[in-house]
Backbone as JSON, one array per atom type, in Angstrom:
{
  "sequence": "MPSQIKPTSVRLEPELLKQLEELAQMTHRSKSRLIQEALRYYVEEQADINIAFNKLHDPNTEYLDWDKIRDELLRQD",
  "N": [[107.87, 123.23, 113.7], [104.98, 121.29, 113.53], [104.66, 117.72, 113.15], [103.66, 116.31, 110.04], [102.76, 113.81, 109.69], [100.29, 111.4, 109.42], [98.13, 109.15, 111.12], [97.3, 105.79, 110.13], [95.69, 102.66, 109.33], [96.62, 99.27, 108.74], [95.93, 96.14, 107.42], [97.46, 93.08, 107.83], [98.65, 89.97, 106.6], [99.23, 87.18, 108.74], [101.85, 85.96, 108.48], [103.29, 87.9, 107.04], [103.18, 90.01, 108.84], [104.67, 88.9, 110.91], [107.18, 88.73, 109.66], [107.65, 91.45, 109.27], [107.79, 92.35, 111.92], [110.07, 90.94, 112.77], [112.0, 92.05, 111.07], [111.92, 94.7, 111.91], [112.86, 94.46, 114.51], [115.42, 93.44, 114.0], [116.62, 95.5, 112.54], [116.39, 97.63, 114.18], [114.41, 99.54, 113.82], [111.23, 101.14, 113.7], [108.08, 99.46, 113.1], [106.32, 101.09, 111.8], [108.01, 102.93, 110.54], [109.36, 101.23, 108.75], [107.23, 100.4, 107.14], [106.51, 102.87, 106.03], [108.85, 103.43, 104.55], [108.8, 101.28, 102.74], [106.4, 101.75, 101.37], [106.94, 104.27, 100.26], [109.05, 103.61, 98.52], [107.69, 101.81, 96.84], [105.71, 103.48, 95.69], [107.34, 105.31, 94.3], [108.58, 103.55, 92.5], [106.35, 102.7, 91.04], [105.66, 105.08, 89.79], [107.9, 105.41, 88.13], [107.56, 103.14, 86.51], [105.2, 103.81, 85.27], [106.02, 106.04, 83.76], [107.82, 104.76, 82.01], [106.05, 102.99, 80.73], [104.36, 104.8, 79.43], [106.22, 106.0, 77.68], [106.89, 103.78, 76.15], [104.55, 103.34, 74.75], [104.3, 105.64, 73.33], [104.14, 106.99, 70.18], [106.09, 108.68, 69.22], [108.45, 108.11, 70.43], [111.86, 107.39, 70.18], [113.85, 104.61, 69.38], [116.8, 102.72, 70.08], [118.72, 100.61, 68.04], [119.92, 97.62, 69.01], [121.66, 95.84, 67.68], [122.86, 97.47, 65.71], [124.15, 99.37, 67.34], [125.94, 97.72, 68.77], [127.52, 96.76, 66.65], [128.69, 99.16, 65.8], [130.18, 99.84, 68.06], [131.95, 97.7, 68.17], [133.4, 98.11, 65.85], [134.95, 100.29, 66.51], [137.23, 99.55, 67.77]],
  "CA": [[106.74, 122.87, 112.87], [104.49, 119.98, 113.93], [104.77, 116.65, 112.16], [102.52, 116.16, 109.15], [102.49, 112.37, 109.55], [98.95, 111.06, 109.9], [97.99, 107.71, 111.37], [96.43, 104.96, 109.3], [95.81, 101.27, 109.76], [96.86, 98.33, 107.67], [95.7, 94.73, 107.81], [98.52, 92.25, 107.26], [98.59, 88.53, 106.81], [100.07, 86.84, 109.91], [103.25, 85.7, 108.12], [103.9, 89.17, 106.68], [103.35, 90.75, 110.09], [105.81, 88.27, 111.61], [108.39, 89.16, 108.96], [107.81, 92.87, 109.56], [108.26, 92.46, 113.31], [111.46, 90.46, 112.82], [112.84, 93.04, 110.41], [111.96, 95.87, 112.79], [113.76, 94.13, 115.62], [116.76, 93.24, 113.46], [117.17, 96.77, 112.04], [116.18, 98.65, 115.22], [113.52, 100.57, 113.3], [109.83, 100.82, 114.02], [107.28, 98.89, 112.02], [105.77, 102.23, 111.08], [109.05, 103.46, 109.64], [109.59, 100.26, 107.68], [106.09, 100.48, 106.23], [106.65, 104.13, 105.29], [109.93, 103.26, 103.57], [108.35, 100.35, 101.71], [105.39, 102.43, 100.55], [107.62, 105.32, 99.49], [109.76, 102.92, 97.45], [106.69, 101.26, 95.92], [105.09, 104.59, 94.96], [108.34, 105.81, 93.36], [108.74, 102.55, 91.44], [105.16, 102.74, 90.19], [105.78, 106.29, 88.97], [108.89, 105.09, 87.09], [106.94, 102.18, 85.6], [104.22, 104.57, 84.5], [106.78, 106.82, 82.77], [108.32, 103.81, 81.01], [104.9, 102.5, 79.98], [103.94, 105.88, 78.54], [107.22, 106.12, 76.62], [106.78, 102.59, 75.31], [103.37, 103.47, 73.9], [104.34, 106.93, 72.63], [104.63, 106.75, 68.82], [107.22, 109.57, 68.93], [109.64, 107.64, 71.12], [112.88, 106.8, 69.3], [114.52, 103.47, 69.99], [118.1, 102.36, 69.54], [118.82, 99.24, 67.57], [121.05, 97.03, 69.7], [122.61, 95.27, 66.72], [123.62, 98.58, 65.11], [125.02, 99.94, 68.38], [127.01, 96.75, 69.03], [128.41, 96.77, 65.48], [129.46, 100.42, 65.84], [131.15, 99.76, 69.16], [132.99, 96.73, 67.8], [134.21, 98.71, 64.79], [135.78, 101.34, 67.07], [138.47, 98.97, 68.33]],
  "C": [[106.27, 121.47, 113.27], [104.56, 118.98, 112.78], [103.49, 116.56, 111.33], [102.16, 114.7, 108.93], [101.13, 112.08, 110.18], [98.84, 109.55, 110.09], [97.05, 107.04, 110.36], [96.52, 103.54, 109.83], [95.93, 100.38, 108.54], [96.58, 96.94, 108.21], [96.75, 93.88, 107.07], [98.25, 90.78, 107.52], [99.55, 88.18, 107.95], [101.55, 86.64, 109.56], [103.97, 87.0, 107.75], [104.13, 90.03, 107.92], [104.54, 90.2, 110.88], [107.12, 88.73, 110.98], [108.69, 90.63, 109.24], [108.35, 93.06, 110.97], [109.71, 92.02, 113.45], [112.41, 91.47, 112.19], [112.99, 94.29, 111.27], [112.93, 95.63, 113.94], [115.21, 94.06, 115.14], [117.41, 94.58, 113.07], [117.03, 97.91, 113.03], [115.39, 99.84, 114.67], [112.09, 100.15, 113.63], [109.13, 100.2, 112.81], [106.71, 100.02, 111.16], [106.78, 102.8, 110.08], [109.31, 102.52, 108.47], [108.45, 100.29, 106.66], [106.16, 101.75, 105.4], [107.71, 104.01, 104.21], [109.49, 102.37, 102.42], [107.33, 101.02, 100.79], [106.01, 103.52, 99.69], [108.35, 104.7, 98.3], [108.78, 102.43, 96.39], [106.07, 102.37, 95.07], [106.07, 105.15, 93.93], [108.54, 104.84, 92.2], [107.55, 102.56, 90.49], [105.18, 103.97, 89.29], [106.76, 106.05, 87.83], [108.3, 104.14, 86.05], [105.94, 102.89, 84.7], [104.9, 105.41, 83.42], [107.26, 105.9, 81.65], [107.18, 103.3, 80.13], [104.43, 103.55, 78.98], [104.92, 106.07, 77.38], [107.12, 104.96, 75.64], [105.63, 102.72, 74.31], [103.29, 104.82, 73.17], [104.91, 106.7, 71.23], [105.83, 107.63, 68.46], [108.51, 109.16, 69.62], [110.59, 106.99, 70.12], [113.6, 105.7, 70.07], [115.86, 103.23, 69.32], [118.07, 100.9, 69.12], [120.08, 98.62, 68.16], [122.09, 96.48, 68.74], [123.47, 96.36, 66.08], [124.6, 99.18, 66.11], [126.2, 99.01, 68.64], [128.02, 96.75, 67.89], [129.27, 98.02, 65.46], [130.52, 100.37, 66.92], [132.28, 98.79, 68.81], [133.9, 97.28, 66.72], [135.18, 99.76, 65.34], [137.1, 100.82, 67.61], [139.63, 99.09, 67.41]]
}
């Protein structure tokens, strides 16, 4: 099956490009692979943040009271 990876272009600030090139050389990975990994991580993190944000603003979300939980745990000793 042929690769589904499509080319794109990115404009980087000179210092960021330098850091990317150094990291690519140090890790023996291509700049393209490092960018893919970084974007994949970023997209996953944003999805997690979105889930947390939605839960935070959902009036049906139940929250634990830290003081009550701590007191219960301390009483179990």
